[in-house]
C-alpha positions as CSV (number, residue, x, y, z in Angstrom):
1,M,-15.5,3.4,0.4
2,S,-13.9,4.1,-3.0
3,L,-12.0,1.3,-4.6
4,H,-8.9,1.9,-6.7
5,E,-7.6,-0.7,-9.1
6,A,-4.4,-2.2,-7.9
7,F,-1.1,-2.6,-9.8
8,L,1.0,-5.8,-9.9
9,Y,-1.5,-8.5,-10.4
10,E,-2.5,-11.1,-13.0
11,K,-5.9,-12.2,-14.0
12,K,-6.5,-16.0,-13.8
13,K,-9.3,-18.4,-14.7
14,E,-12.7,-18.5,-13.0
15,G,-12.5,-14.8,-11.8
16,K,-9.5,-15.4,-9.6
17,V,-6.5,-13.0,-9.5
18,K,-2.9,-13.6,-8.5
19,C,-1.4,-10.7,-6.5
20,C,2.2,-10.0,-7.3
21,L,2.8,-7.2,-4.7
22,C,4.9,-9.4,-2.3
23,A,6.5,-12.8,-2.2
24,R,3.4,-14.5,-1.0
25,R,1.8,-14.3,-4.5
26,C,-1.8,-14.8,-3.1
27,L,-4.3,-16.4,-5.4
28,I,-7.5,-14.5,-4.5
29,S,-11.0,-15.7,-5.3
30,N,-13.8,-13.3,-6.3
31,G,-15.1,-11.4,-3.3
32,S,-12.1,-12.4,-1.1
33,V,-9.1,-10.4,0.2
34,G,-5.4,-11.4,0.2
35,F,-3.3,-12.4,3.2
36,C,-2.4,-8.7,3.8
37,L,-6.1,-7.7,4.0
38,V,-5.5,-4.6,1.9
39,R,-6.3,-6.1,-1.6
40,K,-9.6,-7.4,-2.7
41,N,-10.8,-9.2,-5.8
42,E,-14.1,-7.8,-7.1
43,G,-15.3,-9.5,-10.3
44,G,-11.8,-10.6,-11.5
45,T,-10.2,-7.1,-10.9
46,L,-7.9,-6.6,-7.9
47,Y,-8.5,-3.4,-5.9
48,T,-6.5,-1.8,-3.2
49,L,-8.4,-1.0,0.0
50,N,-5.8,1.4,1.5
51,Y,-5.1,3.6,-1.5
52,G,-4.4,7.2,-0.4
53,K,-4.7,6.4,3.3
54,A,-1.9,7.1,5.8
55,V,-1.6,4.3,8.3
56,S,1.2,5.8,10.4
57,V,2.2,9.3,11.2
58,G,5.2,10.1,13.4
59,V,7.2,13.1,14.5
60,D,11.0,12.4,14.6
61,P,13.8,14.7,15.7
62,I,15.4,16.4,12.7
63,G,18.8,15.0,13.8
64,K,17.7,11.5,12.6
65,M,17.2,12.7,9.1
66,A,19.9,12.5,6.5
67,W,19.1,16.1,5.3
68,K,19.3,17.7,8.8
69,G,21.8,20.3,7.7
70,L,19.4,21.8,5.1
71,F,16.8,22.9,7.6
72,K,18.5,24.3,10.6
73,C,15.4,26.2,11.8
74,V,13.2,23.1,12.0
75,N,13.4,20.9,15.1
76,D,11.0,18.1,14.1
77,A,10.0,16.4,10.8
78,C,6.8,14.7,10.1
79,A,6.9,11.3,8.4
80,F,3.9,9.6,6.7
81,W,3.9,5.9,5.8
82,A,1.4,3.8,3.9
83,L,1.1,0.0,4.4
84,L,2.1,-1.8,1.2
85,Y,2.0,1.4,-0.8
86,D,1.0,1.1,-4.5
87,A,3.5,3.3,-6.3
88,H,2.6,4.8,-9.7
């Protein structure tokens, strides 16, 4: 598994990190994961465990989409979602 350094965290004393991705503000010890189970502290650096992974894929009728008039020849649209996505 390839680890990718997370955004939105603060380094604290004794190798701990404070995750700032959500309102929980987890204080994560070295070698532990946060409440969400997708962020891990390794040596005082917070890594995201789900970076680049789709966790949900669904096909919705094009009529649900706000841009349905743009693509009259398409009947379905594919939507990809990532849990607690780290935006760049």
